[in-house]
C-alpha positions in Angstrom: 0.0 0.0 0.0 1.3 3.5 -0.9 0.3 5.1 2.4 2.3 2.5 4.4 5.5 3.3 2.5 5.0 7.1 3.0 4.4 6.7 6.7 7.6 4.6 7.1 9.6 7.2 5.2 8.3 10.1 7.3 8.9 8.2 10.6 12.5 7.4 9.5 13.3 11.1 8.8 11.8 12.3 12.1 13.8 9.7 14.1 17.0 11.5 12.9 15.7 14.8 14.2 15.9 14.7 18.0 16.5 16.6 21.2 20.1 16.5 22.4 22.2 17.8 25.3 25.9 17.8 24.5 29.2 19.0 25.9 31.2 19.4 22.7 35.0 18.5 22.4 36.0 22.2 22.7 34.0 22.5 26.0 31.0 24.4 24.5 27.5 23.2 25.5 24.5 22.7 23.4 20.9 21.7 24.2 18.1 21.6 21.7 17.1 20.0 18.5 19.7 18.0 16.6 19.9 16.6 13.2 22.6 14.9 11.2 25.4 15.7 13.7 24.5 19.4 13.9 22.2 21.8 15.9 19.1 22.0 13.7 15.8 23.6 14.8 15.5 25.4 18.2 18.4 25.3 20.6 20.7 27.0 23.1 24.4 27.1 22.7 26.9 28.2 25.4 30.5 29.0 24.4 33.3 28.6 26.9 34.1 32.3 26.5 30.7 33.2 28.0 28.8 34.0 24.8 25.3 32.5 24.4 22.8 32.0 21.6 19.2 31.0 22.0 17.2 30.5 18.8 16.9 28.8 15.5 19.6 26.7 13.8 20.0 25.2 10.4 22.7 22.6 9.7 24.9 23.9 12.6 24.6 27.6 11.8 22.4 30.3 13.5 19.6 30.8 11.0 16.2 32.5 11.6 15.3 34.3 14.8 17.4 34.3 17.9 19.2 36.2 20.6 22.9 36.3 21.1 24.6 37.6 24.3 28.2 38.5 25.1 29.9 38.4 28.5 30.1 42.2 28.4 26.3 42.4 28.7 25.8 43.3 25.0 23.0 41.6 23.2 21.6 41.2 19.7 18.0 40.0 19.1 16.7 39.5 15.6 17.3 37.7 12.4 20.3 35.5 11.6 21.5 34.0 8.4 24.3 31.5 7.9 25.8 32.2 11.3 25.7 36.0 11.0 23.5 38.8 12.3 21.6 39.3 9.0 18.2 40.9 8.5 16.3 43.0 11.0 17.6 43.1 14.5 18.4 45.2 17.6 21.9 45.4 19.1 22.2 46.8 22.6 25.8 47.6 23.8 27.1 47.3 27.3 27.3 51.1 27.7 23.7 51.6 26.6 24.2 52.4 22.9 21.6 50.7 20.8 21.0 50.1 17.1 17.7 48.9 15.6 17.6 48.2 11.9 19.0 46.2 9.0 22.1 44.0 9.2 24.2 42.2 6.6 26.9 39.7 7.7 27.2 41.3 11.2 27.4 44.9 9.9 24.8 47.7 10.0 23.7 47.9 6.4 20.5 49.5 5.1 18.2 51.7 7.2 18.7 51.9 11.0 18.4 54.0 14.1 21.3 54.2 16.5 20.8 55.7 20.0 23.9 56.7 21.9 24.3 56.5 25.7 25.0 60.3 25.8 21.6 61.1 24.3 22.7 61.6 20.6 20.9 59.6 17.9 21.3 58.8 14.2 18.4 57.8 11.9 19.3 57.0 8.4 21.2 54.8 5.9 24.2 52.6 6.8 26.7 50.7 4.6 29.2 48.2 5.8 28.8 49.3 9.4 29.1 53.1 8.9 26.7 56.0 8.2 26.4 56.3 4.4 23.7 58.0 2.3 20.9 60.1 3.7 20.6 60.5 7.5 19.8 62.7 10.4 22.1 63.0 13.4 20.6 64.7 16.5 22.9 65.8 19.3 21.6 65.7 22.9 21.7 69.5 23.1 19.1 69.7 20.3 21.3 70.7 17.4 21.1 68.4 14.3 22.5 67.7 10.9 20.3 66.3 8.1 21.8 65.3 4.8 24.4 63.1 3.1 26.9 60.9 4.8 29.9 59.1 3.4 32.0 56.5 5.2 30.7 57.5 8.7 31.3 61.2 8.2 29.1 64.2 7.2 29.9 64.6 3.5 27.8 66.0 0.6 24.8 68.2 0.6 23.2 68.9 4.0 22.0 71.3 6.7 23.2 71.8 10.2 20.9 73.5 12.6 22.1 74.9 16.0 19.9 75.1 19.1 19.9 78.9 18.8 18.2 78.7 15.4 21.2 79.5 13.3 21.7 77.1 10.3 24.1 76.3 7.5 22.7 74.8 4.3 25.3 73.6 1.7 28.0 71.2 0.9 30.2 69.3 3.4 33.4 67.4 3.2 34.9 65.3 6.0 32.5 66.9 8.5 33.3 70.5 7.6 31.4 73.1 5.4 33.2 73.2 2.0 32.2 75.0 -1.2 28.9 76.6 -1.8 26.5 77.2 1.1 24.4 79.7 3.0 24.7 80.5 6.7 21.4 81.9 8.2 21.0 83.5 11.6 17.8 83.1 13.6 16.9 86.8 12.8 16.7 85.9 9.1 19.9 87.5 7.9 22.2 85.3 5.9 25.6 85.1 4.3 
């Protein structure tokens, strides 16, 4: 009968997928679903250096949703792909800095918001771990820059607004005004 063969095949494949608790040869510890000699499914992995991952696994690599913690107290919670923080996730550093947004291979990449422990914040585009493209950086004193960034630095067309209402609109290079631009005072006069 066809159904008997199908049932046997399904039973055989699920028997290879089981719960395991293992102390690995390098001293690391894993508890969770196991398949074909690898963590596969949901599980918890503790490294001897104090790092910990709880979440989804695929063929021995973090894949899907999970939470990674470092001994310093830093955490990442979000999507993983092929062992990397990759997709949408939130990293919280030990000093209180936090980043929520897109990741590619452990680097901030795409749109994201970073809040700094000192009260500053950046909301914008990231590339290879650095601010790049359009973004807004707001200092804790209320002044802000909105415009283009390159390689983690204010660069390109943008506006800087001070807390007293003065502003500079124009071009920037390596964090400094360069080339054409207009400086406006809060009374409406400009240069």
